[in-house]
DSSP file (Angstrom, degrees, kcal/mol; ACC not computed):
  #  RESIDUE AA STRUCTURE BP1 BP2  ACC     N-H-->O    O-->H-N    N-H-->O    O-->H-N    TCO  KAPPA ALPHA  PHI   PSI    X-CA   Y-CA   Z-CA
    1    1 A M              0   0    0      0, 0.0    47,-0.0     0, 0.0     2,-0.0   0.000 360.0 360.0 360.0 138.8  -28.0   -1.1    8.6
    2    2 A G     >  -     0   0    0      1,-0.1     4,-1.8     4,-0.0     5,-0.1  -0.157 360.0-113.7 -64.4 161.3  -27.8   -4.8    8.0
    3    3 A Q  H  > S+     0   0    0      2,-0.2     4,-2.6     1,-0.2     5,-0.2   0.881 117.3  54.6 -68.8 -37.5  -24.5   -6.8    8.6
    4    4 A E  H  > S+     0   0    0      1,-0.2     4,-1.6     2,-0.2    -1,-0.2   0.938 111.2  42.9 -64.0 -46.7  -24.2   -7.5    4.8
    5    5 A Q  H  > S+     0   0    0      1,-0.2     4,-1.5     2,-0.2    -1,-0.2   0.850 114.7  51.4 -65.9 -36.4  -24.3   -3.7    4.0
    6    6 A F  H  X S+     0   0    0     -4,-1.8     4,-1.8     2,-0.2    -2,-0.2   0.924 110.1  48.5 -69.2 -44.3  -22.0   -3.0    7.0
    7    7 A H  H  < S+     0   0    0     -4,-2.6    -1,-0.2     1,-0.2    -2,-0.2   0.788 109.9  54.0 -60.2 -33.3  -19.5   -5.7    5.7
    8    8 A A  H  < S+     0   0    0     -4,-1.6     4,-0.5    -5,-0.2    -1,-0.2   0.843 109.3  46.7 -70.8 -34.8  -19.7   -4.2    2.3
    9    9 A M  H >X S+     0   0    0     -4,-1.5     4,-2.4     1,-0.2     3,-0.8   0.815  93.9  76.7 -83.4 -29.9  -18.8   -0.7    3.5
   10   10 A M  H 3X S+     0   0    0     -4,-1.8     4,-3.0     1,-0.3     5,-0.2   0.871  91.6  51.7 -50.8 -48.1  -15.9   -1.6    5.7
   11   11 A P  H 3> S+     0   0    0      0, 0.0     4,-2.2     0, 0.0    -1,-0.3   0.837 112.0  47.8 -59.9 -33.2  -13.4   -2.0    2.9
   12   12 A V  H <> S+     0   0    0     -3,-0.8     4,-2.5    -4,-0.5    -2,-0.2   0.937 114.5  45.4 -68.9 -47.9  -14.4    1.5    1.4
   13   13 A I  H  X S+     0   0    0     -4,-2.4     4,-2.2     1,-0.2     5,-0.2   0.908 114.9  48.7 -66.1 -40.0  -14.0    3.1    4.8
   14   14 A S  H  X S+     0   0    0     -4,-3.0     4,-3.2    -5,-0.2    -1,-0.2   0.918 110.6  51.4 -59.5 -47.2  -10.7    1.2    5.4
   15   15 A A  H  X S+     0   0    0     -4,-2.2     4,-2.6     1,-0.2    -2,-0.2   0.896 110.2  48.2 -57.4 -45.0   -9.4    2.2    2.0
   16   16 A D  H  X S+     0   0    0     -4,-2.5     4,-2.1     1,-0.2    -1,-0.2   0.944 113.4  46.7 -66.6 -42.7  -10.1    5.8    2.6
   17   17 A L  H  X S+     0   0    0     -4,-2.2     4,-3.2     2,-0.2    -2,-0.2   0.911 111.2  52.2 -65.5 -42.1   -8.5    5.8    6.0
   18   18 A I  H  X S+     0   0    0     -4,-3.2     4,-2.3     1,-0.2    -1,-0.2   0.921 111.1  48.3 -61.8 -40.0   -5.4    3.9    4.6
   19   19 A H  H  X S+     0   0    0     -4,-2.6     4,-1.8     2,-0.2    -1,-0.2   0.901 111.1  49.9 -61.9 -40.7   -5.1    6.6    1.9
   20   20 A T  H  X S+     0   0    0     -4,-2.1     4,-2.9    -5,-0.2     5,-0.4   0.927 111.3  49.2 -61.0 -48.3   -5.4    9.3    4.4
   21   21 A I  H  X S+     0   0    0     -4,-3.2     4,-2.5     1,-0.2     5,-0.4   0.923 109.3  51.1 -59.0 -44.6   -2.7    7.8    6.6
   22   22 A T  H  X>S+     0   0    0     -4,-2.3     4,-0.8     3,-0.2     5,-0.5   0.846 115.4  43.8 -62.3 -36.5   -0.4    7.3    3.8
   23   23 A T  H  <5S+     0   0    0     -4,-1.8    -2,-0.2     3,-0.2    -1,-0.2   0.936 121.2  35.7 -63.7 -55.5   -0.8   11.0    2.8
   24   24 A K  H  <5S+     0   0    0     -4,-2.9    -2,-0.2     1,-0.2    -3,-0.2   0.826 125.2  38.7 -78.9 -34.5   -0.7   12.6    6.2
   25   25 A Q  H  <5S-     0   0    0     -4,-2.5    -1,-0.2    -5,-0.4    -3,-0.2   0.580  97.5-131.9 -93.4 -16.7    1.9   10.3    7.8
   26   26 A N  T  <5 +     0   0    0     -4,-0.8     2,-0.2    -5,-0.4    -3,-0.2   0.939  60.0 135.1  63.1  46.9    4.1   10.0    4.7
   27   27 A V      < -     0   0    0     -5,-0.5    -1,-0.2    -6,-0.3    -2,-0.1  -0.709  60.3 -91.8-118.0 170.2    4.3    6.1    5.1
   28   28 A T     >  -     0   0    0     -2,-0.2     4,-1.8     1,-0.1    -1,-0.2  -0.214  38.0-110.4 -70.3 170.9    3.9    3.3    2.7
   29   29 A E  H  > S+     0   0    0      2,-0.2     4,-2.2     1,-0.2     5,-0.2   0.890 120.2  54.1 -69.3 -38.1    0.5    1.7    2.1
   30   30 A T  H  > S+     0   0    0      2,-0.2     4,-2.5     1,-0.2    -1,-0.2   0.906 110.9  46.8 -63.6 -41.9    1.7   -1.6    4.0
   31   31 A E  H  > S+     0   0    0      1,-0.2     4,-2.6     2,-0.2    -1,-0.2   0.888 112.0  49.6 -72.6 -34.1    2.7    0.6    7.0
   32   32 A A  H  X S+     0   0    0     -4,-1.8     4,-1.8     2,-0.2    -2,-0.2   0.861 109.1  52.5 -70.0 -32.6   -0.5    2.5    6.9
   33   33 A I  H  X S+     0   0    0     -4,-2.2     4,-3.1     2,-0.2     5,-0.3   0.960 111.7  46.9 -59.4 -55.8   -2.5   -0.8    6.8
   34   34 A K  H  X S+     0   0    0     -4,-2.5     4,-1.6     1,-0.2    -2,-0.2   0.929 112.1  49.6 -53.5 -50.3   -0.5   -2.0    9.9
   35   35 A L  H  < S+     0   0    0     -4,-2.6    -1,-0.2     1,-0.2    -2,-0.2   0.875 116.5  42.7 -63.5 -35.0   -1.1    1.3   11.7
   36   36 A L  H >< S+     0   0    0     -4,-1.8     3,-2.0     1,-0.2     6,-0.5   0.970 114.9  46.2 -73.5 -56.6   -4.8    1.1   11.0
   37   37 A Y  H 3< S+     0   0    0     -4,-3.1    -2,-0.2     1,-0.3    -1,-0.2   0.650 112.4  49.8 -68.2 -14.8   -5.5   -2.5   11.7
   38   38 A T  T 3< S+     0   0    0     -4,-1.6    -1,-0.3    -5,-0.3    -2,-0.2   0.329  91.3 106.0-101.1   2.7   -3.6   -2.7   14.9
   39   39 A S  S <> S-     0   0    0     -3,-2.0     4,-1.3    -5,-0.1     5,-0.1  -0.476  73.8-131.4 -84.8 156.7   -5.3    0.4   16.4
   40   40 A D  H  > S+     0   0    0      2,-0.2     4,-2.2     1,-0.2     5,-0.2   0.799 108.4  63.8 -68.9 -32.5   -7.9    0.4   19.0
   41   41 A L  H  > S+     0   0    0      1,-0.2     4,-3.0     2,-0.2    -1,-0.2   0.929 102.4  48.0 -57.6 -46.5   -9.9    2.7   16.8
   42   42 A Y  H  > S+     0   0    0     -6,-0.5     4,-2.3     2,-0.2    -1,-0.2   0.880 106.1  56.9 -68.0 -36.1  -10.2    0.0   14.2
   43   43 A A  H  < S+     0   0    0     -4,-1.3     4,-0.3     2,-0.2    -1,-0.2   0.964 114.4  40.5 -54.4 -48.7  -11.3   -2.7   16.8
   44   44 A V  H >< S+     0   0    0     -4,-2.2     3,-1.9     1,-0.2     6,-0.3   0.934 112.3  55.9 -69.3 -45.7  -14.2   -0.3   17.7
   45   45 A L  H 3< S+     0   0    0     -4,-3.0    -1,-0.2     1,-0.3    -2,-0.2   0.792  97.9  62.1 -59.6 -29.5  -14.8    0.6   14.1
   46   46 A E  T 3< S+     0   0    0     -4,-2.3     2,-0.9    -5,-0.2    -1,-0.3   0.637  86.1  85.9 -71.6  -9.0  -15.3   -3.1   13.1
   47   47 A Q    X   -     0   0    0     -3,-1.9     3,-1.8    -4,-0.3     5,-0.4  -0.828  67.1-158.6-100.1 109.5  -18.3   -3.3   15.5
   48   48 A E  G >  S+     0   0    0     -2,-0.9     3,-2.0     1,-0.3    -1,-0.2   0.881  88.1  65.4 -52.9 -42.8  -21.4   -2.1   13.5
   49   49 A A  G 3  S+     0   0    0      1,-0.3    -1,-0.3    -3,-0.1    -3,-0.0   0.707  89.6  66.4 -66.5 -13.9  -23.3   -1.4   16.7
   50   50 A T  G <  S-     0   0    0     -3,-1.8    -1,-0.3    -6,-0.3    -2,-0.2   0.696  91.8-146.5 -72.6 -19.7  -20.7    1.5   17.6
   51   51 A K    X   +     0   0    0     -3,-2.0     3,-2.0    -4,-0.4     4,-0.3   0.571  56.9 132.0  66.6  13.4  -22.0    3.4   14.6
   52   52 A L  G >   +     0   0    0     -5,-0.4     3,-2.1     1,-0.3    -7,-0.1   0.783  57.3  75.8 -70.1 -22.1  -18.4    4.9   14.0
   53   53 A W  G 3  S+     0   0    0      1,-0.3    -1,-0.3    -6,-0.2    -5,-0.1   0.679  84.6  64.9 -64.3  -8.4  -18.7    3.9   10.4
   54   54 A Q  G <  S+     0   0    0     -3,-2.0    -1,-0.3     2,-0.1    -2,-0.2   0.679  83.2  99.5 -82.8 -15.4  -21.0    6.9   10.1
   55   55 A Y  S <  S-     0   0    0     -3,-2.1     2,-0.1    -4,-0.3    -4,-0.0  -0.345  82.4-107.4 -66.4 149.0  -18.1    9.2   11.0
   56   56 A S     >  -     0   0    0      1,-0.1     4,-2.7    -2,-0.0     5,-0.2  -0.375  27.8-110.0 -70.2 153.9  -16.3   11.0    8.1
   57   57 A T  H  > S+     0   0    0      1,-0.2     4,-2.9     2,-0.2     5,-0.3   0.922 120.3  53.8 -50.6 -48.2  -12.8    9.9    7.0
   58   58 A P  H  > S+     0   0    0      0, 0.0     4,-1.8     0, 0.0    -1,-0.2   0.879 110.9  45.3 -59.9 -37.3  -11.4   13.2    8.5
   59   59 A M  H  > S+     0   0    0      2,-0.2     4,-1.9     1,-0.2    -2,-0.2   0.905 112.0  50.1 -67.4 -44.0  -13.0   12.5   11.8
   60   60 A L  H  X S+     0   0    0     -4,-2.7     4,-1.9     1,-0.2    -1,-0.2   0.878 111.8  49.6 -67.1 -36.5  -12.0    8.9   12.0
   61   61 A Y  H  X S+     0   0    0     -4,-2.9     4,-2.6    -5,-0.2    -1,-0.2   0.865 107.9  53.4 -68.7 -33.4   -8.4   10.0   11.2
   62   62 A S  H  X S+     0   0    0     -4,-1.8     4,-1.9    -5,-0.3    -2,-0.2   0.900 108.5  49.5 -64.6 -35.8   -8.5   12.6   13.8
   63   63 A L  H  X S+     0   0    0     -4,-1.9     4,-2.7     2,-0.2    -2,-0.2   0.882 109.9  51.6 -61.4 -42.4   -9.6   10.0   16.3
   64   64 A L  H  X S+     0   0    0     -4,-1.9     4,-2.3     2,-0.2    -2,-0.2   0.934 108.8  49.8 -61.1 -48.7   -6.7    7.8   15.1
   65   65 A E  H  X S+     0   0    0     -4,-2.6     4,-2.3     2,-0.2    -2,-0.2   0.888 108.9  53.4 -59.5 -39.4   -4.2   10.7   15.6
   66   66 A Q  H  X>S+     0   0    0     -4,-1.9     4,-2.8     2,-0.2     5,-0.6   0.920 108.4  50.3 -61.9 -45.6   -5.6   11.2   19.2
   67   67 A E  H  X5S+     0   0    0     -4,-2.7     4,-1.9     1,-0.2    -2,-0.2   0.918 112.0  46.9 -60.4 -42.4   -5.0    7.5   19.9
   68   68 A W  H  <5S+     0   0    0     -4,-2.3    -2,-0.2     1,-0.2    -1,-0.2   0.853 118.0  41.8 -66.8 -35.6   -1.4    7.7   18.7
   69   69 A E  H  <5S+     0   0    0     -4,-2.3    -2,-0.2    -5,-0.2    -1,-0.2   0.828 133.2  17.0 -81.4 -32.8   -0.7   10.8   20.6
   70   70 A T  H  <5S-     0   0    0     -4,-2.8    -3,-0.2     2,-0.3    -2,-0.2   0.578  91.6-123.6-116.0 -13.9   -2.4   10.0   24.0
   71   71 A G  S  <<S+     0   0    0     -4,-1.9     2,-0.3    -5,-0.6    -4,-0.2   0.467  86.3  80.7  82.4  -0.7   -3.0    6.2   23.8
   72   72 A T        -     0   0    0     -6,-0.5     2,-0.4     2,-0.0    -2,-0.3  -0.832  69.4-138.5-129.0 167.1   -6.7    6.8   24.4
   73   73 A I        -     0   0    0     -2,-0.3     2,-0.6    -3,-0.1   -10,-0.1  -0.997   9.2-164.7-127.6 129.6   -9.7    7.8   22.1
   74   74 A R        -     0   0    0     -2,-0.4    -8,-0.0   -11,-0.1    -2,-0.0  -0.934  18.7-144.9-113.6 107.2  -12.3   10.2   23.3
   75   75 A F        -     0   0    0     -2,-0.6     3,-0.0     1,-0.1     2,-0.0  -0.537  17.8-116.0 -80.6 136.7  -15.3   10.0   21.1
   76   76 A P        -     0   0    0      0, 0.0     2,-0.4     0, 0.0    -1,-0.1  -0.318  27.5-110.3 -66.1 148.5  -17.2   13.1   20.4
   77   77 A D              0   0    0      1,-0.1     0, 0.0    -2,-0.0     0, 0.0  -0.696 360.0 360.0 -79.1 132.5  -20.7   13.4   21.5
   78   78 A V              0   0    0     -2,-0.4    -1,-0.1    -3,-0.0    -3,-0.0   0.353 360.0 360.0-126.4 360.0  -23.0   13.4   18.5
């Protein structure tokens, strides 16, 4: 995937994750944005080379929960 396509997809991925966070964590959209954008997961997701953008929203949310609970992220073997 080219950088332009990747940068076009990031807002969609982020919006889906933010929606999921607001629903599952019962927080405001502003709080969800802060939770996502300050996470280690998002820092990795921003890097196209990691290919995390290929993961589904439920999988990304699961990794985010893992980070919140343990302070680390263990990426699944794919």
